N, C-alpha and C positions, 0 to 999 in steps of 0.2 A: 538263111541269114539275109538280112535286108541289104538292098543295094546301097542305100544311103540313109544313114541315121540322122542326117541334118535336113533333108528335104521333106517338108511336111506332106507334099503331094505324093511323093514316092512312098512315104510311110503309110498313108491312107490306102494306096494301091496294094501295098504288101499286107496290110491288115485285112483287106478285102479277100486276099488269098489265104487267110488264116495264119499269118505269120505272128506268132506270139512275141517274138523279140521286137518286131516293129511296133506292136501294140504297147509293149513296155516302154519303149523309147518315146512313143507318141504320148503316152500317159505322163511320163516324167517331164516331158517338155510342156504339156498344156494343162496338167492338173492344177498348177497354181493359178493360172488364168481363169479356169472354170470355177475353182473354189472361190476366188475373190469376187468374181462376177456374181456367183450364186449368193454369196454373203450380202452383197449390195442389194440384191433383189429380194431375198427372203428375210434377211436380217436376223437369222437365228442359226447358230453353228450346227446343231444336229440336223436341221432341215437342209442346210447347205451341203453337209456331208452326204446326206441321202441323195441330194440332187447330183452331186459329183459322181456317185456310183451309178445312178441311173443314166447320166449323160454318156459315160464311158461304156456302159453296157450297150446302149443304143449305137454308139460308134462301132463297137465290135460287131454288132449284128447287121449294121447297114453300110459298112464301109464299101462293100462291093457295089452299092448303088450310088455312091458319091460321084458327082459330075463336076469337073473343074469349070465347066462353062457357067455354072450357077454361082460360083464364088470360090474364094480361097478356102483352104481347110480351116483357117482361123475363123472366118466368117461363118462357115458351116457349124463349127463348134459353138460359137456364140449364139447362133440361131437355135440350135438344139437346146442349149442351156436356157435361153430366154423362153422357149416354148414349154419346156419342162417346168420352169419356175412359175409361169402363168398358170399351167395346169395345177400345180401344187398349191399355189395361193388361192385359186378358185375353189379347190377342194377344201382347203382349210376354212375359207369364208362360208362355204355351204354348210360345213360341219358346225362352225361357230354361230352361224346365223340363227340356228334354233335356240341358242343360249343367250341371245341379245335381250336384255331386259327392256320392257316396254316403257319403263320410266327410268330416267337417269338418277344419279345420286341426289341431285337438287330437287327432284320431284317433277322435272319437266317431262312432257310427253316425248316419246321417241320420235325423232324427226327424219328418219331414213338415212342416218349417217353411214350405215353400212354401204349403201350405194355410193355416197360421196367418197367414202374411204376406198371403195373398189376403183373408182375413177382415178383417185390419187395414186393407188398402187399401179394401175395400168400406165399412168403418166410416168411414174418413177421408173418402171421397167423399160419404157420406150427411151427415156433419157439415158439410163444406164447402158442400154444396148447400143445406143449411138456413141456414148463415151468409149465403150469397149472397142469400137471400130477405129478410134483415133490412134495415130502413132503414139508410142509410149511417152515421148517427150512432151507432146501436146496434151495428152490425157493427164499427165502428172501436174502440169501447171493449172489445168482446169480444176482438178481435184483439190489442189492446195487453195485455189481462189474460192471455190464455191462450197466445198465441204469443210475446209479448215478456216475459211474466212480471212485468208492472208491477202495483203495488198500485193501489187506487182513488185514493189521494192522488197517486201518481206520474202516473196517467192525467190527473187533473184539472190537475196542473201542466203536463204536456206539451201538453194541448189548450187550456190557458188557459180552463178551464170551472170553474164552482163544483163542489165535491165532491158536493153534493146532486144536481146534474144528472147527474153521472157515475153515481152510485148508482142514480138513477131509470132511466137508460138501460140499465144492466146488469140491473136487475130486470126491466124490460120485455123485454129481449133474451132473458134466461133463460126467461121465461114463453113467449115466442114459439117459442124453440127446443124447449122441452118439447112444445108443440103439434105442431110440424113433425116432430120426430123420433118422437114417439108415434104420429102418423098413419102414418109410414113403416114402423114396426115392427109395427103391428097386422096 
């Protein structure tokens, strides 16, 4: 039996010792995060479901190697998910690249858009990875603003929060994203 079903670090340690109950608790706690992040990255339900399975299989196999000095269990999971998603998207691109027509529907010559698309996918993965590292309250306001196109006032109404709180969360989230994305592009 696991020592603490609430402490992610202890759960990872217990998983590393082969504790199936700890793995079940860890899965129940983090599967929704992994799946939603995977959906954002790959944008296809069946592929995200495959990714979810691959991520947790890797966690089961590598939990004993986890080092808290390298980051929180949550960051570790996001990193695994991101890496697996990149691998999967690259594999899909390689497979599909052979099927890219050399002429578009309008008869234009092929302009290398697969490479441009690859850069866009890599950028989207980097941004989504950074978003996943934000606290939930900050991530939520950013998603509502940038993915749903809501204004700060609309976000405040939807979340039933004061406008000042929404503005503060957005400011903090933008600052944190700058740090995270700046570190990844250096």
